[in-house]
C-alpha positions as CSV (number, residue, x, y, z in Angstrom):
1,X,147.8,202.8,133.8
2,X,144.3,201.0,133.9
3,X,142.6,200.1,130.6
4,X,139.0,200.1,129.7
5,X,137.5,198.9,126.8
6,X,135.0,201.2,125.3
7,X,133.6,199.9,122.2
8,X,130.6,201.0,120.8
9,X,127.4,198.9,120.0
10,X,127.8,199.7,116.4
11,X,131.5,198.7,116.2
12,X,130.8,195.3,117.9
13,X,128.3,194.7,115.4
14,X,130.0,195.5,111.9
15,X,131.8,192.5,110.6
16,X,135.5,192.9,110.5
17,X,135.7,196.4,112.3
18,X,138.3,196.2,114.4
19,X,137.3,197.6,118.3
20,X,137.9,201.1,119.4
21,X,139.3,201.4,123.1
22,X,140.2,204.2,125.6
23,X,142.6,204.2,127.9
24,X,142.2,206.0,131.4
25,X,145.2,207.3,133.3
26,X,146.7,210.3,134.7
27,X,149.1,212.2,137.4
28,X,149.3,214.2,140.4
29,X,151.8,215.6,142.8
30,X,152.2,217.1,146.3
31,X,154.8,219.1,148.2
32,X,156.1,222.1,149.0
33,X,156.8,225.0,146.6
34,X,159.1,228.2,147.5
35,X,157.8,231.2,145.3
36,X,161.0,233.5,146.3
37,X,159.5,234.8,149.6
38,X,157.4,231.8,151.2
39,X,157.0,228.1,151.1
40,X,153.4,227.0,150.2
41,X,151.7,223.8,149.8
42,X,151.3,222.6,146.0
43,X,149.0,219.7,144.8
44,X,147.4,218.4,141.8
45,X,145.6,215.6,140.0
46,X,144.6,215.1,136.4
47,X,142.8,212.3,134.6
48,X,143.7,211.8,130.9
49,X,141.8,209.7,128.4
50,X,143.6,208.2,125.4
51,X,141.7,206.9,122.7
52,X,142.6,204.7,119.9
53,X,141.1,202.7,117.0
54,X,141.5,201.3,113.7
55,X,139.4,201.1,110.5
56,X,139.1,198.2,108.4
57,X,142.0,198.9,105.8
58,X,144.6,199.5,108.9
59,X,144.4,203.0,109.3
60,X,144.9,204.0,112.7
61,X,143.2,206.9,114.3
62,X,143.0,208.4,117.9
63,X,143.3,211.3,120.4
64,X,144.1,212.3,123.9
65,X,142.2,214.8,126.5
66,X,142.7,215.8,129.9
67,X,139.4,215.7,132.0
68,X,139.9,219.1,133.1
69,X,140.5,220.5,129.4
70,X,137.2,218.8,128.3
71,X,135.5,221.9,127.2
72,X,138.4,223.3,125.2
73,X,139.0,220.1,123.8
74,X,135.2,219.9,122.5
75,X,136.6,223.4,120.6
76,X,139.6,222.0,119.3
77,X,142.0,224.2,121.8
78,X,142.9,221.3,124.2
79,X,144.1,218.0,123.8
80,X,144.7,216.5,120.1
81,X,143.1,214.3,117.4
82,X,145.0,212.3,114.9
83,X,145.2,210.2,112.0
84,X,148.2,207.9,110.7
85,X,148.8,205.7,107.9
86,X,151.4,204.5,105.0
87,X,151.3,208.7,104.7
88,X,152.5,209.9,107.7
89,X,150.8,211.0,110.7
90,X,148.5,214.0,110.7
91,X,147.5,215.7,114.0
92,X,145.3,218.4,115.3
93,X,144.3,220.2,118.4
94,X,146.7,221.5,121.2
95,X,150.1,220.0,119.5
96,X,153.7,221.4,118.9
97,X,154.8,223.2,116.0
98,X,157.1,221.3,113.5
99,X,160.3,222.9,114.8
100,X,159.4,222.2,118.4
101,X,159.2,218.2,117.0
102,X,162.6,218.4,115.9
103,X,164.4,220.7,117.7
104,X,162.7,219.9,121.3
105,X,163.7,221.3,124.6
106,X,166.4,220.8,127.1
107,X,165.3,219.3,130.3
108,X,163.6,220.9,133.2
109,X,163.7,220.5,137.1
110,X,161.5,220.3,139.8
111,X,158.1,218.8,141.1
112,X,156.4,221.4,139.4
113,X,158.5,222.7,136.8
114,X,159.3,225.9,138.2
115,X,158.4,228.3,135.5
116,X,159.3,225.8,132.9
117,X,162.3,228.2,132.1
118,X,163.9,225.5,130.2
119,X,161.9,225.2,127.4
120,X,162.8,226.9,124.2
121,X,161.1,230.1,122.7
122,X,159.0,228.8,119.6
123,X,156.6,231.0,117.4
124,X,154.0,228.0,117.7
125,X,153.7,228.6,121.4
126,X,154.1,232.3,121.3
127,X,150.7,232.6,119.2
128,X,149.5,229.5,119.1
129,X,148.4,227.9,122.4
130,X,145.4,228.1,123.2
131,X,144.4,230.8,121.4
132,X,144.9,229.7,117.7
133,X,144.2,226.0,118.4
134,X,143.6,224.1,116.8
135,X,147.2,223.4,115.3
136,X,148.0,221.5,112.5
137,X,150.7,219.3,112.5
138,X,152.2,216.3,110.1
139,X,154.9,214.5,110.3
140,X,156.5,211.5,108.4
141,X,159.3,209.1,109.9
142,X,161.2,206.4,107.9
143,X,164.8,204.9,108.5
144,X,165.6,207.2,111.3
145,X,164.8,210.8,109.1
146,X,161.6,212.8,110.6
147,X,159.9,215.2,108.3
148,X,157.7,217.7,110.2
149,X,155.3,220.7,109.1
150,X,152.8,222.7,111.2
151,X,150.6,225.7,110.8
152,X,148.0,227.8,112.5
153,X,145.5,229.8,110.6
154,X,144.6,232.7,112.9
155,X,141.2,231.9,112.8
156,X,141.0,229.1,115.6
157,X,138.3,227.7,117.7
158,X,139.1,230.6,120.7
159,X,140.6,233.1,118.2
160,X,137.1,234.1,117.0
161,X,135.7,235.7,120.0
162,X,135.8,238.9,121.2
163,X,138.8,241.6,121.4
164,X,141.1,239.0,122.3
165,X,139.7,237.0,119.1
166,X,140.4,239.9,116.8
167,X,143.8,240.5,118.0
168,X,144.4,236.6,117.7
169,X,143.5,236.9,114.0
170,X,146.3,239.2,113.2
171,X,149.1,236.2,113.6
172,X,149.4,233.1,111.5
173,X,152.0,230.7,111.3
174,X,153.9,228.0,109.9
175,X,156.8,226.1,110.3
176,X,158.8,222.8,109.1
177,X,161.6,220.8,110.2
178,X,163.8,218.0,109.5
179,X,165.2,215.4,112.3
180,X,167.6,212.2,112.4
181,X,167.9,209.6,115.0
182,X,170.2,207.0,115.3
183,X,172.8,204.9,117.5
184,X,176.7,204.6,117.9
185,X,178.7,202.2,119.7
186,X,177.6,202.9,123.3
187,X,175.2,205.1,123.0
188,X,172.3,207.1,120.9
189,X,171.4,210.5,119.5
190,X,169.0,213.2,117.9
191,X,169.1,216.0,116.1
192,X,166.8,218.3,114.4
193,X,166.6,221.5,113.0
194,X,163.7,223.8,112.2
195,X,162.5,226.9,110.7
196,X,159.4,229.2,111.6
197,X,157.6,232.0,110.2
198,X,155.3,234.2,111.5
199,X,152.9,236.8,109.8
200,X,151.7,240.0,111.9
201,X,149.0,241.2,109.7
202,X,148.3,243.9,112.9
203,X,151.6,245.7,112.4
204,X,151.9,244.4,108.5
205,X,155.3,242.9,109.5
206,X,156.7,238.9,109.6
207,X,159.2,237.2,111.3
208,X,161.6,234.2,110.9
209,X,163.2,232.1,113.3
210,X,165.8,229.2,112.9
211,X,166.4,226.5,115.5
212,X,168.2,223.6,116.0
213,X,168.4,221.0,118.7
214,X,169.7,217.6,119.4
215,X,170.6,215.2,122.4
216,X,173.0,212.3,122.9
217,X,173.0,209.3,125.3
218,X,175.9,207.2,126.3
219,X,175.7,205.1,129.2
220,X,173.5,206.8,132.2
221,X,174.0,210.3,130.8
222,X,172.1,212.6,128.2
223,X,173.2,215.7,127.1
224,X,170.9,218.0,125.1
225,X,171.5,221.3,123.7
226,X,169.6,224.0,121.5
227,X,170.2,227.4,119.7
228,X,167.8,229.5,117.9
229,X,168.3,232.8,116.3
230,X,165.9,235.4,114.7
231,X,167.1,238.8,113.1
232,X,163.8,240.7,113.3
233,X,161.3,239.1,116.2
234,X,161.3,241.4,119.0
235,X,164.1,243.6,117.3
236,X,166.1,240.2,117.2
237,X,167.3,237.7,119.4
238,X,169.4,234.6,120.1
239,X,168.8,231.7,122.5
240,X,171.1,228.8,123.5
241,X,170.4,225.9,126.3
242,X,172.2,222.7,127.5
243,X,171.2,220.5,129.8
244,X,172.5,217.2,131.4
245,X,170.6,214.2,133.1
246,X,173.0,211.3,134.9
247,X,171.2,208.3,136.4
248,X,172.8,206.3,139.3
249,X,170.6,203.7,140.5
250,X,167.0,204.8,141.1
251,X,168.4,208.4,141.3
252,X,168.5,211.1,138.0
253,X,170.3,214.1,138.5
254,X,169.5,217.2,136.1
255,X,170.9,220.6,135.5
256,X,170.4,223.0,132.6
257,X,171.4,226.3,131.6
258,X,169.1,228.7,129.3
259,X,169.9,232.1,127.8
260,X,167.9,234.4,125.6
261,X,169.6,237.8,124.3
262,X,167.4,240.4,122.9
263,X,168.4,243.4,121.2
264,X,166.1,245.8,122.6
265,X,165.2,244.2,125.5
266,X,166.7,242.8,128.7
267,X,168.6,239.6,128.4
268,X,167.5,236.5,130.3
269,X,169.6,234.1,132.0
270,X,168.3,230.7,133.8
271,X,170.0,228.1,135.7
272,X,168.2,224.8,137.3
273,X,169.0,221.8,139.2
274,X,166.8,219.0,140.1
275,X,166.7,215.5,141.5
276,X,164.4,212.7,141.3
277,X,164.3,209.6,143.2
278,X,162.4,206.4,141.6
279,X,160.2,204.9,144.3
280,X,158.9,202.3,141.9
281,X,155.3,201.6,140.8
282,X,154.7,205.4,139.3
283,X,156.0,207.2,142.3
284,X,158.9,209.7,142.5
285,X,160.3,212.2,145.2
286,X,161.4,215.2,143.6
287,X,163.1,218.3,144.3
288,X,164.3,221.3,142.1
289,X,165.7,224.8,142.5
290,X,165.8,227.0,139.6
291,X,167.1,231.0,139.6
292,X,166.4,233.5,136.7
293,X,168.3,236.7,136.1
294,X,166.8,239.5,134.1
295,X,169.3,242.2,133.1
296,X,168.5,245.3,135.0
297,X,165.7,243.7,136.9
298,X,167.5,241.5,139.2
299,X,167.1,237.7,139.8
300,X,164.9,235.5,141.4
301,X,165.2,231.9,143.1
302,X,162.6,229.2,143.5
303,X,162.2,225.5,144.4
304,X,160.3,222.8,145.4
305,X,160.0,219.3,146.9
306,X,157.4,216.8,147.0
307,X,156.1,213.5,145.5
308,X,154.9,213.1,141.9
309,X,152.8,210.0,140.9
310,X,151.5,208.3,137.4
311,X,148.9,206.2,137.3
């Protein structure tokens, strides 16, 4: 990652003021993707700007935006902006909800993510990205404990426009969560539990969702697990997931399983297996395969292989 010091003339000429800086980085990939029927080329390159600074009294602030998201970043619907101090950290933009901050997701596989079927269902993602962003997120961490809170107001930067904006304004969400990270002889662990609430003004209804997750690392192996449940969302649903990452030498093998059980909709199950070989210098050789089975609709299989790069 190459670093450029971008300090404004005003900052440099102000006595006692710390210079702000911008770090330019990026990532990319190239390879092949199997869509269930044919193999196709896949490639992508992204440039990311990460900004940081500090006030005279030690208050930190910063942000991050991808070059391809510049327009949405200007509207608060992509990237993020933050400020932190002894009070904790406040972020706004395209950021995770509080439940996702503490409970997380199980590990994914593949060069392209292969549909991100490892991801947990969160209300903050369901209605917040990008229609209602900027999302508000607050976190406070002390002695291994983390408290998180978040909200969307239904009047996001994009949500105010046209028919889509009208529909977006019918949904608001808030969430909070608690997490703890610690160590034990030979390893470390993280656990978290969160609650999400979504108000649906379109149909005069509201929904709750409780979700928990955690991970444990011992030696070269990391195991992650999650479970979530809602009595009323989409007629009621329960979700489960587990993943295992094991590293030997420069190779990491990952496997995951995810299940979504709906009371009035088709149940969904996803399995994934992947491998990544670290070539050094930010380059990896990656491959993965996933299978998704939707009850009553059959199953599909996707795969990919190629090189990923971090700059």
